C-alpha positions as CSV (number, residue, x, y, z in Angstrom):
1,M,-5.9,-20.9,-1.9
2,V,-7.8,-18.3,-3.9
3,E,-5.9,-15.3,-5.1
4,R,-7.8,-12.1,-5.8
5,V,-5.9,-11.0,-8.9
6,A,-8.7,-9.8,-11.1
7,T,-12.4,-9.3,-11.0
8,L,-14.8,-11.5,-12.9
9,Q,-15.6,-8.6,-15.2
10,E,-11.9,-8.1,-16.0
11,L,-11.5,-11.8,-16.7
12,E,-14.5,-11.8,-19.0
13,T,-13.6,-8.6,-20.9
14,H,-9.9,-8.0,-20.8
15,W,-8.1,-11.3,-20.4
16,S,-7.5,-13.8,-23.2
17,L,-7.5,-17.5,-22.6
18,R,-3.7,-17.5,-22.9
19,D,-3.5,-14.7,-20.2
20,L,-5.6,-16.9,-17.9
21,I,-3.4,-19.9,-18.5
22,L,-0.2,-18.0,-17.9
23,A,-1.6,-16.3,-14.8
24,N,-2.7,-19.6,-13.4
25,E,0.7,-21.1,-14.0
26,A,2.4,-18.1,-12.3
27,L,0.1,-18.5,-9.3
28,D,1.0,-22.2,-9.1
29,I,4.7,-21.5,-9.2
30,R,4.4,-18.8,-6.5
31,E,2.4,-21.2,-4.3
32,E,5.0,-24.0,-4.8
33,A,7.8,-21.5,-3.9
34,R,5.9,-20.4,-0.8
35,M,5.4,-24.0,0.3
36,A,9.1,-24.8,-0.3
37,A,10.1,-21.8,1.8
38,D,7.7,-22.7,4.6
39,E,9.1,-26.3,4.6
40,A,12.7,-25.1,4.7
41,A,11.9,-22.8,7.6
42,K,10.2,-25.6,9.4
43,R,13.3,-27.8,8.9
44,R,15.6,-25.1,10.1
45,A,13.4,-24.5,13.2
46,E,13.4,-28.2,14.0
47,E,17.2,-28.3,13.6
48,G,17.7,-25.2,15.7
49,S,19.4,-23.3,12.9
50,P,18.8,-19.7,12.0
């Protein structure tokens, strides 16, 4: 999935390499949490639980 967090110009002029690494890690963590929540909801739906 591609997140539109910053423009290319912003990345080239305002973000440091460290900023990019930290932002990428944050996006990875957010995606992992989203996938875990989706999987938990799927399991609950299959079990018939709210």
